[in-house]
C-alpha angles and dihedrals in degrees: 000000000000122000105257095191096099093047091049091051094049090052093048096048097043105028092129087062096055114119106220089198088075095077092148089069100028097052096059091038090056091046092051092045098045096086103048103015108033096162091057090046094051091050089054091052093046091054089057093045092049093048091052096047097041093048098043092240095167092173087066097046094098089052092048088051091052090049091050091054090050 
């Protein structure tokens, strides 16, 4: 298993720069980080939720709701 510390630190330090439209990268990243770095995982999920809501992407609302539950 790869060391997730650098990825977690990157997310924590630059969470305001995450583009929630990149769900194909952020979803697996959040999944990988969730066990050992839950705050970083939450920030990745939040970026996708915020993007969906701010850009009225109704097709993504069910995914945003699932991310919110997570």
